[in-house]
MDTraj code that builds the backbone (N, CA, C; nanometers):
import mdtraj as md
import numpy as np

residues = "MET ARG GLU GLN ALA SER HIS ALA GLN ARG ILE GLN LYS THR LEU GLU ALA ALA THR LEU LYS LEU ALA SER VAL LEU THR ASP ILE MET GLY GLN SER GLY ARG ALA VAL LEU ASP ALA LEU VAL ALA GLY GLU THR ASP PRO GLU ARG LEU LEU ALA LEU ILE GLY PRO ARG VAL LYS ALA PRO PRO ARG ARG SER ALA PRO PRO".split()
xyz = np.array([
    [0.0823, -0.1185, 0.0000],
    [0.0000, 0.0000, 0.0000],
    [0.0875, 0.1260, 0.0000],
    [0.1898, 0.1246, 0.0805],
    [0.2796, 0.2399, 0.0885],
    [0.3503, 0.2635, -0.0447],
    [0.3845, 0.1524, -0.1116],
    [0.4514, 0.1621, -0.2414],
    [0.3588, 0.2241, -0.3462],
    [0.2303, 0.1903, -0.3420],
    [0.1341, 0.2478, -0.4354],
    [0.1199, 0.3979, -0.4143],
    [0.1157, 0.4409, -0.2895],
    [0.1034, 0.5836, -0.2590],
    [0.2265, 0.6584, -0.3076],
    [0.3427, 0.6007, -0.2888],
    [0.4649, 0.6666, -0.3329],
    [0.4714, 0.6722, -0.4853],
    [0.4214, 0.5692, -0.5516],
    [0.4162, 0.5671, -0.6980],
    [0.3234, 0.6785, -0.7487],
    [0.2073, 0.6921, -0.6869],
    [0.1116, 0.7971, -0.7254],
    [0.1713, 0.9357, -0.7023],
    [0.2449, 0.9534, -0.5939],
    [0.3090, 1.0825, -0.5669],
    [0.4144, 1.1150, -0.6713],
    [0.4897, 1.0162, -0.7138],
    [0.5907, 1.0392, -0.8182],
    [0.5243, 1.0802, -0.9494],
    [0.4148, 1.0152, -0.9834],
    [0.3422, 1.0515, -1.1051],
    [0.2890, 1.1939, -1.0933],
    [0.2329, 1.2264, -0.9786],
    [0.1800, 1.3614, -0.9566],
    [0.2902, 1.4666, -0.9682],
    [0.4056, 1.4428, -0.9115],
    [0.5179, 1.5363, -0.9208],
    [0.5640, 1.5539, -1.0648],
    [0.5684, 1.4438, -1.1385],
    [0.6079, 1.4494, -1.2790],
    [0.5091, 1.5324, -1.3597],
    [0.3811, 1.5114, -1.3353],
    [0.2783, 1.5899, -1.4052],
    [0.2899, 1.7381, -1.3721],
    [0.3093, 1.7696, -1.2449],
    [0.3213, 1.9095, -1.2042],
    [0.4454, 1.9743, -1.2643],
    [0.5530, 1.8985, -1.2793],
    [0.6739, 1.9518, -1.3422],
    [0.6468, 1.9864, -1.4884],
    [0.5506, 1.9161, -1.5486],
    [0.5125, 1.9429, -1.6876],
    [0.3945, 2.0411, -1.6936],
    [0.3648, 2.1051, -1.5824],
    [0.2534, 2.2003, -1.5657],
    [0.1168, 2.1395, -1.5962],
    [0.1007, 2.0122, -1.5657],
    [-0.0290, 1.9455, -1.5765],
    [-0.0800, 1.9217, -1.4349],
    [-0.1775, 1.9968, -1.3943],
    [-0.2270, 1.9879, -1.2571],
    [-0.3502, 1.8990, -1.2506],
    [-0.3325, 1.7747, -1.2834],
    [-0.4408, 1.6775, -1.2835],
    [-0.4992, 1.6594, -1.1433],
    [-0.4155, 1.6681, -1.0426],
    [-0.4615, 1.6489, -0.9051],
    [-0.5519, 1.7619, -0.8569],
    [-0.5517, 1.8749, -0.9252],
    [-0.6427, 1.9826, -0.8844],
    [-0.7834, 1.9565, -0.9353],
    [-0.7991, 1.8637, -1.0286],
    [-0.9300, 1.8280, -1.0832],
    [-0.9762, 1.6943, -1.0271],
    [-0.8840, 1.6004, -1.0105],
    [-0.9168, 1.4663, -0.9640],
    [-0.8552, 1.4424, -0.8268],
    [-0.9340, 1.3916, -0.7344],
    [-0.8790, 1.3629, -0.6017],
    [-0.7906, 1.2385, -0.6048],
    [-0.8194, 1.1479, -0.6971],
    [-0.7406, 1.0247, -0.7096],
    [-0.6911, 1.0130, -0.8533],
    [-0.5672, 1.0542, -0.8769],
    [-0.5163, 1.0500, -1.0144],
    [-0.4969, 0.9072, -1.0638],
    [-0.5030, 0.8109, -0.9738],
    [-0.4902, 0.6706, -1.0132],
    [-0.6270, 0.6031, -1.0235],
    [-0.7336, 0.6807, -1.0139],
    [-0.8680, 0.6267, -1.0312],
    [-0.8988, 0.6080, -1.1790],
    [-1.0244, 0.5762, -1.2091],
    [-1.0638, 0.5445, -1.3465],
    [-1.0393, 0.6614, -1.4413],
    [-1.0847, 0.7820, -1.4048],
    [-1.0658, 0.8983, -1.4921],
    [-0.9187, 0.9362, -1.5018],
    [-0.8487, 0.9317, -1.3894],
    [-0.7075, 0.9660, -1.3888],
    [-0.6265, 0.8737, -1.4782],
    [-0.6540, 0.7463, -1.4703],
    [-0.5816, 0.6506, -1.5546],
    [-0.6140, 0.6704, -1.7017],
    [-0.7393, 0.7042, -1.7316],
    [-0.7769, 0.7277, -1.8719],
    [-0.7000, 0.8475, -1.9273],
    [-0.6895, 0.9533, -1.8480],
    [-0.6162, 1.0723, -1.8918],
    [-0.4675, 1.0403, -1.9039],
    [-0.4121, 0.9702, -1.8066],
    [-0.2703, 0.9331, -1.8119],
    [-0.2400, 0.8460, -1.9334],
    [-0.3274, 0.7493, -1.9614],
    [-0.3080, 0.6635, -2.0789],
    [-0.3087, 0.7465, -2.2069],
    [-0.4007, 0.8426, -2.2154],
    [-0.4083, 0.9277, -2.3347],
    [-0.2828, 1.0140, -2.3477],
    [-0.2339, 1.0671, -2.2361],
    [-0.1126, 1.1491, -2.2403],
    [0.0066, 1.0654, -2.2880],
    [0.0163, 0.9444, -2.2372],
    [0.1261, 0.8557, -2.2769],
    [0.1158, 0.8229, -2.4259],
    [-0.0071, 0.8111, -2.4755],
    [-0.0287, 0.7810, -2.6171],
    [-0.0045, 0.9026, -2.7064],
    [0.0203, 1.0176, -2.6445],
    [0.0536, 1.1364, -2.7232],
    [-0.0590, 1.2376, -2.7387],
    [-0.1714, 1.2168, -2.6723],
    [-0.2833, 1.3102, -2.6831],
    [-0.2478, 1.4423, -2.6164],
    [-0.2721, 1.5524, -2.6856],
    [-0.2429, 1.6847, -2.6295],
    [-0.3626, 1.7786, -2.6352],
    [-0.4699, 1.7375, -2.7010],
    [-0.5884, 1.8222, -2.7142],
    [-0.6632, 1.8278, -2.5808],
    [-0.6705, 1.9467, -2.5185],
    [-0.7366, 1.9587, -2.3878],
    [-0.8824, 1.9141, -2.3895],
    [-0.9531, 1.9384, -2.4986],
    [-1.0939, 1.8982, -2.5068],
    [-1.1073, 1.7454, -2.5045],
    [-1.0193, 1.6773, -2.5733],
    [-1.0242, 1.5302, -2.5744],
    [-0.9873, 1.4732, -2.4376],
    [-0.8890, 1.5354, -2.3733],
    [-0.8514, 1.4905, -2.2390],
    [-0.9657, 1.5147, -2.1411],
    [-1.0311, 1.6286, -2.1536],
    [-1.1435, 1.6626, -2.0664],
    [-1.2583, 1.5634, -2.0863],
    [-1.2775, 1.5184, -2.2083],
    [-1.3842, 1.4231, -2.2387],
    [-1.3615, 1.2881, -2.1698],
    [-1.2392, 1.2594, -2.1304],
    [-1.2082, 1.1327, -2.0641],
    [-1.2446, 1.1326, -1.9163],
    [-1.2695, 1.2504, -1.8613],
    [-1.3026, 1.2611, -1.7192],
    [-1.4483, 1.2211, -1.7008],
    [-1.4704, 1.1244, -1.6141],
    [-1.6038, 1.0683, -1.5930],
    [-1.7021, 1.1658, -1.5305],
    [-1.8306, 1.1337, -1.5386],
    [-1.9360, 1.2213, -1.4881],
    [-1.9405, 1.2311, -1.3355],
    [-1.8758, 1.1392, -1.2665],
    [-1.8786, 1.1425, -1.1203],
    [-1.7783, 1.2409, -1.0605],
    [-1.6902, 1.2960, -1.1422],
    [-1.5913, 1.3925, -1.0938],
    [-1.6648, 1.5191, -1.0537],
    [-1.6360, 1.5682, -0.9341],
    [-1.7110, 1.6799, -0.8797],
    [-1.6462, 1.8163, -0.9009],
    [-1.5386, 1.8211, -0.9778],
    [-1.4730, 1.9490, -1.0037],
    [-1.5654, 2.0365, -1.0875],
    [-1.5738, 2.1646, -1.0549],
    [-1.6556, 2.2539, -1.1358],
    [-1.6041, 2.2579, -1.2803],
    [-1.6925, 2.2723, -1.3782],
    [-1.6487, 2.2711, -1.5196],
    [-1.5401, 2.3737, -1.5502],
    [-1.5474, 2.4915, -1.4902],
    [-1.4448, 2.5933, -1.5154],
    [-1.3089, 2.5476, -1.4670],
    [-1.3055, 2.4740, -1.3589],
    [-1.1789, 2.4297, -1.3015],
    [-1.1150, 2.3203, -1.3858],
    [-1.1972, 2.2369, -1.4497],
    [-1.1405, 2.1287, -1.5282],
    [-1.1263, 2.1633, -1.6744],
    [-1.1824, 2.2778, -1.7156],
    [-1.1728, 2.3189, -1.8557],
    [-1.0341, 2.3735, -1.8837],
    [-0.9874, 2.3590, -2.0065],
    [-0.8558, 2.4128, -2.0437],
    [-0.8576, 2.5652, -2.0416],
    [-0.7434, 2.6281, -2.0134],
    [-0.7387, 2.7755, -2.0083],
    [-0.7597, 2.8392, -2.1422],
])
top = md.Topology()
chain = top.add_chain()
for i, resn in enumerate(residues, 1):
    res = top.add_residue(resn, chain, resSeq=i)
    for name in ("N", "CA", "C"):
        top.add_atom(name, md.element.get_by_symbol(name[0]), res)
traj = md.Trajectory(xyz[None], top)
């Protein structure tokens, strides 16, 4: 369990270094929506609208907060 938390923290730090603040939209970046976005990023997706479309309906972030700037 501790190893999983440390793995998630490393991913979060890497994303923040790339100015991707996924954790400000998702409470669990390793959850279903977080993994979908991470998979798309790894596959080379850069379109903010397509990434936003991967976030599930249960995410409680306000639309303005999760929308691209």
